[in-house]
KEDOZA-516477 format. One record per residue: chain; residue in one letter; residue number from 1; x, y, z of N, C-alpha, C, CB in turn. Coordinates in nm, 2 decimals. Glycine has a CB too. Example, Ala and Ser with C-alpha at 12.3 -4.5 7.8 and 13.67 -1.06 7.14 Angstrom:
// residues 2
> A, A, 1, 1.32, -0.57, 0.78, 1.23, -0.45, 0.78, 1.32, -0.33, 0.78, 1.13, -0.45, 0.90
> A, S, 2, 1.28, -0.22, 0.71, 1.37, -0.11, 0.71, 1.29, 0.00, 0.79, 1.41, -0.06, 0.57
// end
This chain:
// residues 78
> A, M, 1, 0.08, -0.12, 0.00, 0.00, 0.00, 0.00, 0.09, 0.12, 0.00, -0.10, 0.00, 0.12
> A, D, 2, 0.04, 0.23, -0.07, 0.12, 0.35, -0.07, 0.10, 0.43, 0.06, 0.08, 0.43, -0.19
> A, E, 3, 0.21, 0.49, 0.10, 0.22, 0.58, 0.21, 0.29, 0.71, 0.17, 0.28, 0.52, 0.34
> A, Y, 4, 0.28, 0.81, 0.25, 0.34, 0.94, 0.22, 0.42, 1.00, 0.33, 0.23, 1.04, 0.18
> A, V, 5, 0.54, 1.05, 0.29, 0.64, 1.10, 0.39, 0.69, 1.23, 0.34, 0.75, 1.00, 0.42
> A, V, 6, 0.71, 1.33, 0.43, 0.79, 1.45, 0.39, 0.91, 1.46, 0.49, 0.70, 1.58, 0.40
> A, V, 7, 1.03, 1.46, 0.44, 1.15, 1.47, 0.51, 1.18, 1.62, 0.52, 1.27, 1.39, 0.45
> A, V, 8, 1.18, 1.67, 0.64, 1.19, 1.82, 0.67, 1.34, 1.85, 0.70, 1.09, 1.86, 0.78
> A, F, 9, 1.39, 1.95, 0.63, 1.52, 2.00, 0.66, 1.53, 2.15, 0.61, 1.64, 1.91, 0.59
> A, P, 10, 1.61, 2.24, 0.67, 1.61, 2.38, 0.62, 1.66, 2.40, 0.48, 1.69, 2.46, 0.71
> A, D, 11, 1.74, 2.31, 0.43, 1.80, 2.32, 0.30, 1.74, 2.21, 0.21, 1.95, 2.31, 0.30
> A, D, 12, 1.75, 2.23, 0.08, 1.72, 2.13, -0.02, 1.83, 2.03, -0.02, 1.69, 2.19, -0.16
> A, R, 13, 1.79, 1.90, 0.01, 1.89, 1.80, 0.01, 1.83, 1.67, -0.05, 1.94, 1.77, 0.16
> A, E, 14, 1.92, 1.58, -0.09, 1.88, 1.45, -0.13, 1.84, 1.37, -0.01, 1.99, 1.38, -0.21
> A, V, 15, 1.73, 1.29, -0.02, 1.69, 1.20, 0.08, 1.72, 1.06, 0.05, 1.53, 1.22, 0.11
> A, N, 16, 1.79, 0.99, 0.14, 1.81, 0.84, 0.12, 1.70, 0.77, 0.20, 1.96, 0.80, 0.17
> A, L, 17, 1.64, 0.67, 0.13, 1.55, 0.58, 0.19, 1.60, 0.44, 0.18, 1.41, 0.59, 0.11
> A, D, 18, 1.62, 0.39, 0.30, 1.68, 0.25, 0.31, 1.82, 0.25, 0.24, 1.59, 0.15, 0.25
> A, H, 19, 1.90, 0.35, 0.26, 2.03, 0.36, 0.21, 2.05, 0.38, 0.06, 2.11, 0.24, 0.25
> A, R, 20, 1.94, 0.43, -0.01, 1.94, 0.45, -0.15, 1.88, 0.59, -0.18, 1.87, 0.34, -0.23
> A, P, 21, 1.93, 0.67, -0.27, 1.87, 0.79, -0.31, 1.73, 0.77, -0.35, 1.95, 0.86, -0.43
> A, Y, 22, 1.64, 0.86, -0.30, 1.50, 0.84, -0.32, 1.42, 0.97, -0.36, 1.44, 0.78, -0.20
> A, G, 23, 1.47, 1.08, -0.31, 1.39, 1.21, -0.34, 1.46, 1.33, -0.28, 1.25, 1.20, -0.29
> A, R, 24, 1.38, 1.43, -0.26, 1.44, 1.56, -0.20, 1.37, 1.59, -0.07, 1.43, 1.67, -0.31
> A, T, 25, 1.44, 1.67, 0.01, 1.37, 1.72, 0.13, 1.26, 1.82, 0.10, 1.48, 1.79, 0.22
> A, N, 26, 1.17, 1.83, 0.19, 1.06, 1.92, 0.18, 0.96, 1.90, 0.07, 1.11, 2.06, 0.17
> A, H, 27, 0.96, 1.78, 0.01, 0.87, 1.73, -0.09, 0.80, 1.60, -0.04, 0.94, 1.72, -0.23
> A, I, 28, 0.68, 1.59, -0.08, 0.61, 1.46, -0.04, 0.66, 1.35, -0.12, 0.46, 1.48, -0.05
> A, L, 29, 0.70, 1.24, -0.05, 0.75, 1.12, -0.11, 0.65, 1.01, -0.09, 0.89, 1.08, -0.05
> A, K, 30, 0.63, 0.93, -0.20, 0.54, 0.81, -0.19, 0.63, 0.69, -0.16, 0.46, 0.79, -0.32
> A, V, 31, 0.60, 0.62, -0.05, 0.68, 0.50, -0.01, 0.58, 0.38, 0.02, 0.76, 0.53, 0.12
> A, E, 32, 0.64, 0.27, 0.03, 0.56, 0.15, 0.07, 0.53, 0.15, 0.22, 0.63, 0.02, 0.02
> A, T, 33, 0.42, 0.09, 0.26, 0.40, 0.07, 0.40, 0.51, -0.01, 0.46, 0.26, 0.00, 0.42
> A, G, 34, 0.55, 0.03, 0.58, 0.65, -0.05, 0.65, 0.75, 0.04, 0.73, 0.73, -0.14, 0.55
> A, T, 35, 0.86, -0.02, 0.77, 0.96, 0.04, 0.85, 1.07, 0.08, 0.75, 1.01, -0.04, 0.96
> A, H, 36, 1.11, 0.21, 0.76, 1.22, 0.26, 0.66, 1.32, 0.34, 0.74, 1.15, 0.34, 0.55
> A, A, 37, 1.44, 0.34, 0.68, 1.55, 0.42, 0.74, 1.57, 0.54, 0.65, 1.69, 0.34, 0.74
> A, F, 38, 1.58, 0.66, 0.71, 1.59, 0.79, 0.64, 1.72, 0.85, 0.68, 1.48, 0.88, 0.66
> A, D, 39, 1.80, 0.91, 0.58, 1.91, 1.00, 0.61, 1.93, 1.09, 0.49, 2.04, 0.91, 0.63
> A, L, 40, 2.02, 1.19, 0.51, 2.04, 1.29, 0.41, 2.18, 1.28, 0.35, 2.03, 1.43, 0.47
> A, G, 41, 2.25, 1.17, 0.36, 2.38, 1.15, 0.30, 2.48, 1.25, 0.35, 2.36, 1.17, 0.15
> A, T, 42, 2.57, 1.29, 0.26, 2.68, 1.38, 0.29, 2.66, 1.51, 0.23, 2.82, 1.32, 0.25
> A, P, 43, 2.71, 1.62, 0.29, 2.78, 1.62, 0.42, 2.69, 1.60, 0.53, 2.85, 1.76, 0.43
> A, R, 44, 2.75, 1.54, 0.64, 2.67, 1.50, 0.76, 2.66, 1.62, 0.85, 2.73, 1.38, 0.83
> A, N, 45, 2.60, 1.73, 0.80, 2.58, 1.85, 0.89, 2.44, 1.85, 0.94, 2.61, 1.97, 0.80
> A, Y, 46, 2.39, 1.74, 0.98, 2.25, 1.73, 1.03, 2.24, 1.63, 1.14, 2.15, 1.69, 0.92
> A, R, 47, 2.13, 1.64, 1.22, 2.11, 1.54, 1.32, 1.96, 1.51, 1.33, 2.17, 1.59, 1.46
> A, P, 48, 1.93, 1.40, 1.37, 2.01, 1.28, 1.40, 2.08, 1.23, 1.27, 1.93, 1.17, 1.47
> A, A, 49, 2.17, 1.14, 1.28, 2.24, 1.09, 1.17, 2.15, 1.01, 1.08, 2.36, 1.00, 1.21
> A, S, 50, 2.05, 0.94, 1.13, 1.95, 0.87, 1.06, 1.83, 0.85, 1.15, 2.01, 0.73, 1.00
> A, Q, 51, 1.72, 0.82, 1.08, 1.60, 0.79, 1.16, 1.53, 0.66, 1.09, 1.50, 0.91, 1.16
> A, T, 52, 1.49, 0.57, 1.18, 1.42, 0.46, 1.13, 1.27, 0.48, 1.18, 1.48, 0.32, 1.18
> A, R, 53, 1.18, 0.48, 1.09, 1.04, 0.51, 1.13, 0.95, 0.41, 1.06, 1.00, 0.65, 1.08
> A, Q, 54, 0.84, 0.38, 1.13, 0.73, 0.30, 1.08, 0.64, 0.39, 1.00, 0.66, 0.22, 1.19
> A, V, 55, 0.61, 0.36, 0.88, 0.53, 0.44, 0.79, 0.40, 0.37, 0.77, 0.60, 0.48, 0.66
> A, V, 56, 0.29, 0.42, 0.83, 0.16, 0.35, 0.82, 0.05, 0.45, 0.84, 0.15, 0.23, 0.92
> A, D, 57, -0.06, 0.43, 0.78, -0.18, 0.51, 0.80, -0.16, 0.66, 0.76, -0.23, 0.50, 0.94
> A, T, 58, -0.09, 0.68, 0.65, -0.07, 0.82, 0.61, -0.16, 0.84, 0.48, 0.08, 0.85, 0.58
> A, D, 59, -0.17, 0.97, 0.44, -0.23, 1.00, 0.31, -0.17, 1.12, 0.26, -0.39, 1.01, 0.32
> A, L, 60, -0.20, 1.16, 0.14, -0.14, 1.27, 0.07, -0.15, 1.40, 0.15, -0.19, 1.28, -0.07
> A, A, 61, -0.27, 1.41, 0.21, -0.30, 1.54, 0.29, -0.23, 1.53, 0.43, -0.45, 1.56, 0.30
> A, H, 62, -0.19, 1.42, 0.48, -0.14, 1.40, 0.61, -0.01, 1.31, 0.61, -0.24, 1.34, 0.71
> A, P, 63, 0.10, 1.35, 0.54, 0.21, 1.26, 0.54, 0.28, 1.26, 0.67, 0.31, 1.32, 0.43
> A, L, 64, 0.36, 1.15, 0.69, 0.45, 1.14, 0.81, 0.56, 1.24, 0.79, 0.50, 1.00, 0.83
> A, E, 65, 0.59, 1.32, 0.90, 0.70, 1.41, 0.89, 0.82, 1.35, 0.96, 0.67, 1.55, 0.96
> A, V, 66, 0.93, 1.35, 0.89, 1.06, 1.30, 0.94, 1.15, 1.42, 0.94, 1.12, 1.18, 0.85
> A, I, 67, 1.18, 1.47, 1.07, 1.25, 1.60, 1.08, 1.39, 1.59, 1.11, 1.18, 1.68, 1.19
> A, F, 68, 1.48, 1.65, 1.04, 1.62, 1.66, 1.06, 1.65, 1.81, 1.09, 1.71, 1.61, 0.94
> A, E, 69, 1.75, 1.83, 1.18, 1.80, 1.97, 1.21, 1.94, 1.98, 1.17, 1.78, 1.99, 1.36
> A, K, 70, 1.98, 2.11, 1.14, 2.12, 2.14, 1.11, 2.20, 2.13, 1.24, 2.14, 2.28, 1.04
> A, K, 71, 2.32, 2.07, 1.23, 2.41, 2.07, 1.34, 2.46, 2.21, 1.36, 2.53, 1.97, 1.32
> A, S, 72, 2.47, 2.26, 1.48, 2.53, 2.39, 1.50, 2.68, 2.38, 1.48, 2.50, 2.44, 1.65
> A, R, 73, 2.73, 2.49, 1.43, 2.88, 2.50, 1.40, 2.94, 2.52, 1.54, 2.91, 2.61, 1.30
> A, K, 74, 3.05, 2.45, 1.56, 3.13, 2.47, 1.68, 3.22, 2.59, 1.66, 3.22, 2.34, 1.71
> A, A, 75, 3.23, 2.66, 1.77, 3.32, 2.78, 1.77, 3.46, 2.74, 1.76, 3.29, 2.87, 1.89
> A, R, 76, 3.54, 2.81, 1.67, 3.68, 2.78, 1.66, 3.76, 2.84, 1.78, 3.73, 2.84, 1.52
> A, V, 77, 3.85, 2.76, 1.83, 3.94, 2.81, 1.94, 4.07, 2.85, 1.87, 3.96, 2.70, 2.04
> A, R, 78, 4.11, 2.97, 1.91, 4.24, 3.02, 1.85, 4.34, 3.03, 1.96, 4.22, 3.16, 1.79
// end
């Protein structure tokens, strides 16, 4: 059965679904029902590093949101 997910990130990035390129952030993606691993590939300037989520009972108007945040830059010590 088809399910719907939107992977949220401040920048436009490629989304990996189950370790393969699948789509872009901030766009609705159609996926199969089940448990899936999501990440944003490289550079790894986001957190968490990946998310495994069960995708079930979604529809186009109510996709599952998978939210990634930008890692904060560490201050340089001089």
